[in-house]
C-alpha positions as CSV (number, residue, x, y, z in Angstrom):
1,M,0.0,0.0,0.0
2,N,2.9,2.4,0.7
3,A,4.1,1.9,-2.9
4,I,0.6,2.7,-4.3
5,G,0.4,5.8,-2.1
6,A,3.9,6.9,-3.3
7,A,2.7,6.3,-6.9
8,F,-0.2,8.6,-6.5
9,E,2.1,11.3,-5.1
10,L,4.3,10.9,-8.2
11,V,1.3,11.3,-10.6
12,L,-0.7,14.0,-8.8
13,Q,1.6,16.8,-9.8
14,W,0.8,19.7,-12.2
15,N,3.8,19.0,-14.4
16,V,2.8,15.3,-14.9
17,F,-0.8,16.3,-15.8
18,A,0.5,19.0,-18.2
19,T,2.9,16.6,-19.8
20,V,0.2,13.9,-20.3
21,L,-2.3,16.4,-21.7
22,L,0.2,17.9,-24.2
23,A,1.4,14.4,-25.2
24,A,-2.2,13.3,-25.7
25,L,-2.9,16.3,-28.0
26,F,0.2,15.5,-29.9
27,G,-0.8,11.9,-30.3
28,L,-4.3,12.9,-31.5
29,T,-2.7,15.2,-34.1
30,V,-0.2,12.7,-35.4
31,G,-2.6,9.8,-35.4
32,A,-5.2,11.7,-37.4
33,I,-2.7,12.5,-40.2
34,P,-2.5,9.6,-42.7
35,G,1.0,8.3,-43.1
36,L,2.1,9.3,-39.6
37,T,1.9,6.3,-37.3
38,A,1.6,5.9,-33.5
39,T,5.2,4.5,-33.6
40,M,6.4,7.7,-35.4
41,A,4.6,9.9,-32.8
42,T,6.3,8.0,-30.0
43,A,9.7,8.2,-31.6
44,L,9.3,12.0,-32.1
45,L,8.7,12.3,-28.3
46,V,11.8,10.4,-27.3
47,P,14.3,13.4,-27.5
48,L,11.9,15.4,-25.2
49,T,11.8,12.7,-22.6
50,F,15.5,13.2,-22.0
51,F,14.7,16.4,-20.1
52,M,11.9,14.9,-18.0
53,D,11.7,12.9,-14.8
54,P,11.0,9.2,-15.3
55,V,7.2,9.2,-14.5
56,P,6.2,12.1,-16.8
57,A,8.6,10.8,-19.5
58,V,7.0,7.3,-19.6
59,G,3.5,8.9,-19.1
60,A,4.0,11.1,-22.1
61,I,4.6,8.0,-24.3
62,V,1.7,6.1,-22.8
63,A,-0.8,9.0,-23.5
64,C,0.7,9.7,-27.0
65,A,0.4,6.1,-28.2
66,A,-3.1,5.6,-26.9
67,M,-4.4,8.7,-28.5
68,A,-2.6,8.1,-31.8
69,I,-4.1,4.6,-32.1
70,F,-7.6,6.0,-31.6
71,A,-7.1,9.1,-33.8
72,G,-6.2,6.8,-36.7
73,D,-9.9,5.8,-36.8
74,I,-11.1,9.3,-37.6
75,P,-9.7,9.8,-41.2
76,G,-10.4,6.2,-41.9
77,T,-14.1,6.7,-41.0
78,L,-14.6,10.1,-42.7
79,L,-12.3,9.8,-45.7
80,R,-11.4,6.1,-46.0
81,I,-7.8,6.9,-45.2
82,P,-6.6,4.9,-42.2
83,G,-4.4,7.1,-40.0
84,T,-2.5,4.1,-38.5
85,P,-2.1,0.5,-39.7
86,A,-4.2,-0.7,-36.8
87,S,-7.2,1.2,-38.2
88,A,-6.9,-0.4,-41.7
89,A,-8.7,-3.6,-40.6
90,Y,-12.1,-1.9,-40.3
91,T,-11.6,1.2,-42.5
92,D,-13.9,0.0,-45.2
93,E,-16.7,-0.9,-42.7
94,A,-16.4,2.5,-41.0
95,Y,-16.4,4.4,-44.2
96,A,-19.4,2.5,-45.4
97,M,-21.2,3.8,-42.3
98,T,-20.2,7.3,-43.3
99,R,-21.6,6.9,-46.7
100,N,-24.9,5.6,-45.1
101,G,-25.1,8.8,-43.0
102,E,-23.9,7.1,-39.8
103,A,-20.5,8.6,-39.2
104,E,-21.6,9.6,-35.7
105,T,-22.3,6.0,-34.8
106,A,-19.0,4.8,-36.2
107,L,-16.9,7.5,-34.5
108,G,-18.8,7.1,-31.3
109,A,-18.0,3.3,-31.3
110,N,-14.4,4.1,-32.1
111,L,-14.1,6.4,-29.2
112,L,-16.0,4.5,-26.6
113,F,-14.6,1.0,-27.3
114,S,-11.1,2.4,-27.7
115,A,-11.3,3.8,-24.2
116,L,-12.9,0.6,-22.7
117,G,-10.4,-1.6,-24.6
118,G,-7.5,0.4,-23.2
119,L,-8.9,0.1,-19.7
120,A,-9.3,-3.6,-20.0
121,G,-5.8,-4.0,-21.3
122,T,-4.5,-1.9,-18.4
123,A,-6.4,-4.0,-15.9
124,V,-4.7,-7.2,-17.2
125,L,-1.4,-5.3,-17.2
126,I,-1.8,-4.5,-13.6
127,F,-3.0,-7.8,-12.2
128,A,-1.6,-10.5,-14.6
129,A,1.6,-9.1,-16.1
130,P,4.0,-11.8,-14.8
131,A,1.8,-14.8,-15.7
132,L,0.9,-13.7,-19.2
133,A,4.5,-12.7,-20.0
134,E,5.7,-16.1,-18.9
135,V,3.3,-17.7,-21.4
136,A,4.4,-15.3,-24.1
137,L,8.0,-16.3,-23.6
138,K,7.2,-19.9,-24.6
139,F,6.5,-18.8,-28.2
140,S,9.2,-19.8,-30.6
141,S,9.4,-19.5,-34.4
142,F,7.0,-22.5,-34.7
143,E,4.3,-20.7,-32.8
144,Y,4.8,-17.4,-34.6
145,F,4.6,-19.1,-37.9
146,W,1.2,-20.5,-37.1
147,M,0.1,-17.2,-35.6
148,A,1.0,-15.4,-38.9
149,L,-0.6,-18.1,-41.0
150,L,-3.7,-18.0,-38.8
151,G,-4.0,-14.2,-39.3
152,L,-3.7,-14.7,-43.1
153,T,-6.2,-17.5,-43.0
154,C,-8.7,-15.4,-41.0
155,A,-8.5,-12.7,-43.7
156,V,-9.4,-15.1,-46.4
157,F,-11.8,-17.7,-45.0
158,I,-13.4,-15.9,-42.1
159,G,-13.0,-12.1,-42.7
160,S,-14.3,-12.1,-46.3
161,A,-17.7,-12.9,-47.9
162,Q,-15.9,-14.0,-51.1
163,P,-12.9,-16.2,-50.1
164,L,-11.6,-16.7,-53.7
165,R,-11.3,-12.9,-54.4
166,A,-9.8,-12.4,-50.9
167,F,-7.2,-15.1,-51.7
168,V,-6.3,-13.3,-54.9
169,S,-5.8,-10.0,-52.9
170,L,-3.8,-11.9,-50.3
171,F,-1.6,-13.4,-52.9
172,I,-0.9,-10.0,-54.4
173,G,0.1,-8.7,-50.9
174,L,2.4,-11.7,-50.2
175,A,4.0,-11.3,-53.7
176,I,4.7,-7.6,-52.9
177,A,6.2,-8.6,-49.5
178,T,8.9,-10.7,-51.3
179,I,10.4,-7.7,-53.0
180,G,13.9,-6.6,-51.8
181,L,16.6,-7.9,-49.6
182,N,14.4,-8.4,-46.5
183,N,14.4,-12.2,-46.7
184,P,16.3,-14.9,-44.7
185,A,18.8,-15.5,-47.5
186,G,19.5,-11.8,-48.1
187,V,19.1,-12.3,-51.9
188,P,17.7,-9.4,-54.0
189,R,14.3,-10.4,-55.3
190,F,12.2,-8.7,-58.0
191,T,14.2,-5.5,-57.7
192,F,14.9,-5.3,-61.5
193,G,18.1,-3.5,-60.9
194,S,16.5,-0.7,-58.8
195,T,18.4,0.3,-55.7
196,N,15.2,1.7,-54.2
197,L,13.6,-1.7,-54.4
198,L,16.4,-3.3,-52.4
199,A,14.8,-2.1,-49.2
200,G,11.5,-3.6,-50.2
201,I,8.1,-1.8,-50.4
202,D,7.5,0.7,-47.6
203,F,4.2,-0.2,-46.0
204,I,3.0,3.4,-45.3
205,P,3.0,4.8,-48.8
206,A,1.6,1.5,-50.1
207,M,-1.3,1.7,-47.6
208,I,-2.0,5.4,-48.4
209,G,-2.0,4.5,-52.1
210,L,-4.3,1.5,-51.8
211,F,-6.9,3.2,-49.6
212,A,-6.6,7.0,-50.2
213,V,-5.3,7.5,-53.8
214,S,-7.6,4.7,-55.1
215,E,-10.5,6.6,-53.5
216,V,-9.4,9.8,-55.3
217,L,-9.2,8.0,-58.6
218,R,-12.6,6.4,-58.1
219,S,-14.1,9.8,-57.4
220,I,-12.6,11.2,-60.5
221,A,-13.8,8.3,-62.6
222,S,-17.3,8.5,-61.3
223,G,-17.6,12.3,-61.5
224,V,-17.0,13.0,-57.8
225,P,-20.1,11.6,-56.2
226,S,-21.6,13.0,-53.1
227,I,-20.8,11.1,-49.9
228,G,-24.4,11.2,-48.7
229,R,-26.7,13.1,-46.3
230,L,-24.1,13.3,-43.6
231,Q,-22.4,16.2,-45.3
232,T,-25.0,18.6,-43.9
233,S,-25.1,17.1,-40.3
234,T,-22.8,17.0,-37.4
235,G,-24.8,14.8,-35.0
236,N,-24.1,13.4,-31.5
237,I,-21.5,10.7,-31.1
238,F,-22.8,9.8,-27.6
239,K,-26.4,9.0,-28.8
240,H,-25.9,5.3,-29.4
241,W,-23.5,4.5,-26.6
242,G,-26.0,2.8,-24.3
243,G,-27.5,0.7,-27.1
244,M,-24.1,-0.4,-28.4
245,V,-22.9,-1.5,-25.0
246,T,-26.0,-3.5,-24.2
247,T,-26.2,-5.0,-27.7
248,Y,-22.5,-5.7,-28.4
249,W,-21.1,-6.4,-24.9
250,R,-20.1,-9.9,-26.0
251,Q,-18.2,-8.5,-29.0
252,Q,-16.5,-6.0,-26.7
253,L,-15.3,-8.7,-24.2
254,R,-14.2,-11.0,-27.0
255,G,-12.3,-8.2,-28.7
256,N,-10.7,-7.3,-25.4
257,A,-9.6,-10.9,-24.8
258,L,-8.2,-11.3,-28.3
259,G,-6.3,-8.0,-28.0
260,I,-4.9,-8.8,-24.6
261,A,-3.8,-12.3,-25.7
262,I,-2.2,-11.1,-29.0
263,G,-0.7,-7.9,-27.6
264,A,1.1,-9.9,-25.0
265,L,3.0,-11.8,-27.6
266,P,6.3,-10.2,-28.5
267,G,6.2,-8.7,-32.0
268,A,2.5,-9.1,-32.5
269,G,0.9,-5.8,-31.5
270,A,-2.3,-3.9,-32.1
271,D,-2.2,-4.3,-35.9
272,I,-2.6,-8.1,-36.0
273,A,-5.1,-7.9,-33.0
274,A,-7.4,-5.7,-35.0
275,W,-7.3,-7.9,-38.1
276,V,-7.9,-11.1,-36.2
277,A,-10.7,-9.5,-34.1
278,Y,-12.6,-8.2,-37.2
279,A,-12.3,-11.6,-38.9
280,V,-13.6,-13.4,-35.8
281,S,-16.4,-10.9,-35.4
282,R,-17.6,-11.6,-38.9
283,K,-17.4,-15.4,-38.4
284,M,-19.2,-15.4,-35.1
285,S,-21.9,-12.8,-36.1
286,R,-25.5,-13.8,-36.4
287,T,-25.7,-11.4,-39.4
288,P,-22.5,-11.8,-41.3
289,E,-24.2,-10.6,-44.5
290,K,-24.2,-7.0,-43.0
291,F,-20.4,-6.8,-42.8
292,G,-19.0,-4.6,-45.5
293,T,-22.2,-2.6,-45.9
294,G,-21.7,-0.4,-42.8
295,H,-22.2,-2.6,-39.7
296,V,-20.9,-1.4,-36.4
297,E,-20.5,-4.9,-34.9
298,G,-17.1,-5.6,-36.4
299,I,-15.9,-2.1,-35.5
300,V,-16.8,-2.6,-31.9
301,E,-14.8,-5.8,-31.6
302,S,-11.7,-4.8,-33.6
303,T,-11.3,-1.3,-32.0
304,S,-11.7,-3.0,-28.6
305,A,-8.9,-5.4,-29.6
306,N,-6.3,-2.9,-30.9
307,N,-6.5,-0.6,-27.8
308,A,-6.4,-3.6,-25.4
309,A,-3.4,-4.9,-27.3
310,L,-1.6,-1.6,-26.9
311,A,-1.7,-1.9,-23.1
312,S,-0.9,-5.7,-22.9
313,A,2.1,-5.2,-25.2
314,W,3.8,-3.6,-22.1
315,I,3.6,-7.0,-20.2
316,P,6.7,-8.6,-21.8
317,A,8.4,-5.2,-22.0
318,L,8.1,-4.5,-18.3
319,V,8.5,-8.0,-16.9
320,F,11.2,-9.3,-19.2
321,G,12.5,-6.4,-21.2
322,I,11.2,-7.9,-24.5
323,P,9.2,-5.5,-26.6
324,G,5.6,-6.5,-27.4
325,D,5.5,-4.1,-30.4
326,T,7.4,-1.3,-32.0
327,I,6.1,1.3,-29.4
328,T,7.3,-0.7,-26.4
329,A,10.6,-1.3,-28.2
330,I,11.1,2.5,-28.0
331,V,9.8,2.5,-24.4
332,I,12.4,0.0,-23.3
333,G,15.2,2.4,-24.4
334,V,13.5,5.2,-22.5
335,L,13.2,3.0,-19.4
336,Y,16.9,2.2,-19.5
337,V,17.9,5.9,-19.9
338,K,15.7,6.7,-16.8
339,G,17.2,4.0,-14.7
340,L,14.0,1.9,-14.7
341,N,15.7,-1.2,-16.1
342,P,12.9,-3.6,-17.3
343,G,12.7,-7.0,-15.6
344,P,11.4,-8.7,-12.5
345,T,13.6,-6.6,-10.2
346,L,11.8,-3.5,-11.4
347,F,8.7,-4.6,-9.5
348,L,10.8,-5.4,-6.4
349,F,13.1,-2.3,-6.1
350,N,11.0,0.4,-7.8
351,P,7.3,-0.6,-7.5
352,Q,6.1,3.0,-7.0
353,S,7.3,4.0,-10.5
354,I,5.5,1.0,-12.1
355,Y,2.3,1.8,-10.2
356,A,2.6,5.3,-11.4
357,V,2.8,4.2,-15.0
358,F,-0.3,2.0,-14.4
359,I,-2.2,5.1,-13.0
360,I,-1.2,7.1,-16.1
361,F,-2.5,4.3,-18.3
362,V,-5.9,4.6,-16.6
363,L,-5.8,8.4,-16.8
364,A,-4.9,8.5,-20.5
365,N,-7.8,6.2,-21.4
366,L,-10.2,8.4,-19.4
367,V,-8.9,11.6,-20.9
368,M,-9.4,10.0,-24.3
369,I,-13.1,10.5,-24.2
370,P,-13.3,14.4,-23.8
371,L,-10.3,15.0,-26.0
372,G,-11.5,12.5,-28.6
373,W,-14.9,14.2,-28.6
374,V,-13.4,17.6,-29.4
375,T,-11.2,16.1,-32.1
376,I,-14.2,14.4,-33.7
377,K,-16.2,17.6,-33.6
378,L,-13.4,19.4,-35.4
379,A,-12.7,16.6,-37.9
380,K,-16.4,16.1,-38.9
381,R,-16.3,19.6,-40.5
382,L,-14.4,17.8,-43.3
383,L,-17.7,16.4,-44.4
384,L,-19.1,19.8,-45.1
385,V,-16.4,20.5,-47.7
386,P,-17.5,19.7,-51.3
387,R,-15.9,16.6,-52.7
388,N,-14.5,18.3,-55.8
389,I,-12.5,20.5,-53.4
390,M,-11.7,17.7,-50.8
391,M,-10.2,15.2,-53.3
392,P,-7.3,17.4,-54.4
393,V,-6.6,18.3,-50.8
394,I,-6.6,14.6,-49.8
395,L,-4.2,13.9,-52.6
396,A,-1.9,16.7,-51.4
397,F,-1.9,15.2,-47.9
398,C,-1.2,11.8,-49.3
399,I,1.8,13.1,-51.1
400,V,3.1,14.7,-48.0
401,G,2.6,11.6,-45.9
402,A,4.2,9.3,-48.5
403,F,7.2,11.6,-48.8
404,A,7.5,11.9,-45.0
405,S,7.7,8.1,-44.6
406,S,11.0,7.8,-46.5
407,N,12.1,11.5,-47.0
408,S,12.3,10.8,-50.7
409,S,10.2,11.0,-53.9
410,Y,10.4,7.2,-54.1
411,G,7.6,7.1,-51.5
412,I,5.4,9.2,-53.7
413,I,6.1,6.9,-56.7
414,V,5.1,3.8,-54.5
415,M,2.0,5.6,-53.3
416,L,0.8,6.4,-56.9
417,A,1.6,2.9,-58.1
418,F,-0.4,1.3,-55.3
419,G,-3.2,3.9,-55.9
420,I,-3.6,2.6,-59.4
421,L,-3.4,-1.0,-58.2
422,G,-6.1,-0.4,-55.5
423,F,-8.3,1.3,-58.1
424,V,-8.0,-1.7,-60.5
425,M,-8.6,-4.2,-57.7
426,E,-11.8,-2.5,-56.5
427,E,-13.1,-2.0,-60.0
428,N,-12.9,-5.8,-60.3
429,R,-14.4,-6.3,-56.8
430,I,-11.2,-7.6,-55.3
431,P,-11.0,-6.5,-51.6
432,I,-8.0,-4.4,-50.5
433,A,-7.7,-5.5,-46.8
434,P,-6.2,-9.0,-47.4
435,C,-3.6,-7.4,-49.7
436,I,-2.6,-5.0,-46.9
437,L,-2.4,-7.9,-44.4
438,G,-0.2,-9.9,-46.8
439,I,2.3,-7.0,-47.1
440,V,2.4,-6.7,-43.3
441,I,2.6,-10.3,-42.2
442,G,4.4,-11.8,-45.3
443,P,8.0,-11.1,-44.1
444,M,7.2,-12.6,-40.7
445,L,5.6,-15.7,-42.3
446,E,8.7,-16.3,-44.5
447,E,11.2,-15.7,-41.7
448,T,9.5,-17.9,-39.1
449,F,9.0,-20.7,-41.7
450,V,12.7,-20.7,-42.8
451,T,13.9,-20.5,-39.2
452,S,11.6,-23.3,-38.1
453,M,12.6,-25.6,-41.0
454,I,16.3,-25.1,-40.0
455,K,15.5,-26.0,-36.4
456,S,13.6,-29.1,-37.4
457,D,16.2,-30.2,-40.0
458,G,13.7,-29.8,-42.8
459,S,11.0,-31.9,-41.1
460,F,7.4,-30.6,-41.3
461,L,6.6,-32.6,-38.1
462,G,8.5,-30.0,-36.2
463,F,5.6,-27.6,-36.6
464,F,3.4,-29.9,-34.5
465,E,5.8,-31.2,-31.9
466,R,5.4,-28.3,-29.4
467,P,1.9,-28.2,-27.6
468,I,1.0,-24.6,-28.4
469,A,2.3,-24.8,-32.0
470,A,0.3,-28.0,-32.5
471,G,-2.9,-26.3,-31.1
472,L,-2.5,-23.3,-33.4
473,G,-1.7,-25.6,-36.3
474,I,-4.8,-27.8,-35.8
475,V,-7.0,-24.7,-35.6
476,T,-5.5,-23.3,-38.8
477,V,-5.9,-26.6,-40.7
478,L,-9.5,-27.0,-39.5
479,I,-10.3,-23.5,-40.9
480,W,-8.7,-24.5,-44.2
481,L,-10.9,-27.7,-44.3
482,S,-14.1,-25.9,-43.1
483,P,-15.4,-25.3,-46.7
484,L,-14.9,-29.0,-47.6
485,I,-16.5,-30.1,-44.3
486,G,-19.4,-27.8,-44.8
487,M,-20.0,-29.1,-48.3
488,L,-19.9,-32.7,-47.1
489,M,-22.3,-32.0,-44.3
490,R,-24.7,-30.2,-46.7
491,R,-24.6,-33.2,-49.1
492,R,-25.2,-35.5,-46.2
493,N,-28.2,-33.5,-44.9
494,A,-29.6,-33.3,-48.5
495,G,-29.2,-37.1,-48.9
496,A,-30.9,-37.7,-45.5
497,S,-33.8,-35.4,-46.5
498,A,-34.2,-37.2,-49.9
499,S,-34.2,-40.6,-48.3
500,G,-36.7,-39.4,-45.7
501,Q,-39.1,-38.4,-48.3
């Protein structure tokens, strides 16, 4: 109890509150700008933390990251431009709600369940950090291979109404992920003599091109259509909160659980959590046919997952010094600089500082609601701007974001190329989301497969020898076989019905 009291004394100071507030506003700003990720926002804060005490320094990163992950939902919902990779999983769904005149409902769900997901992840971080981190440490390349494959499988067989078209999109993404030197053998692949392609395809300009530039091209091709009746309305984002909580509480809890479990795995993070949660939501839904048309159910589950994952990613970082995602990789460096060396001894010799970080986690997720509401009220004015003016402005921001990702014109070229690719794909009703997931997870899939094959001396049985890997493998294979099993069961039922008549 003395440590908890000391933690409150560390937090309840004006400089800590001011630092958290300013960092939160900075995170909201960066997260809402397409092309600028939560990781980038965190990295930009690091030089400033050198001049702060340990608690406000870590608190600034906590607040900034939480706000940036949420803020990425705003441009995704209003303009179909995901602000952060974690928002890309449900951007199409949220934008469909905007086209249906339900942007307030989508943004309200993003805000409410982002805050609740963050609080759920924080609760687990506080009470179960050592136990969950110990499980996460048991994951080797075999388990990570099945995790990557399970994520890709979910995108095709669970998260899409048309598995064949989704597979084509996923194959495109995986093919793009093979470009460059970033492979286990370090051999240049598909570079065609270009030095720029040696580094592979940068995910940020590719994502901007697939989502944003393709939308600009589609607007030009169709004569800049109106977005719908929402252009003349601002609405109330709080109106449907009670109904969403009572209707979708199961989806919220399931999303929180998935986010916490995936976030606690080193290297997984909020991005994969959001994709898997959206796919599971579609599979488990009683109305899967509504997904893709502007249905809030998938948004509730996936946004609950990515914010819960953000907090649980701190579990392996604090307990064992192993980063759960790119943000906590940066945090570990800050902790070492501030003398808060991650590991079990941190909880023994400096518990008040850890409890202070936990308190700031709770504070950041509570502050998210009023600050998020203000940000949404300001951002929704974008819908009042005529589309023939908005599209060139969007294209200009896309160019800035693509350039900022690599500080070169090469990023702009990648963005434009993927914009054309996204336009062609959607004109042929090929979904974009599986392509994005293939680009993100492709390198991890290849690396873990090659590493695992080396460990097992080329034997595929090695992928099923470890208990956790065997469980993940069996689940993945069952999902692959589910269409065949379903077809056989339908034939069996039809035969039984025919014989009964």
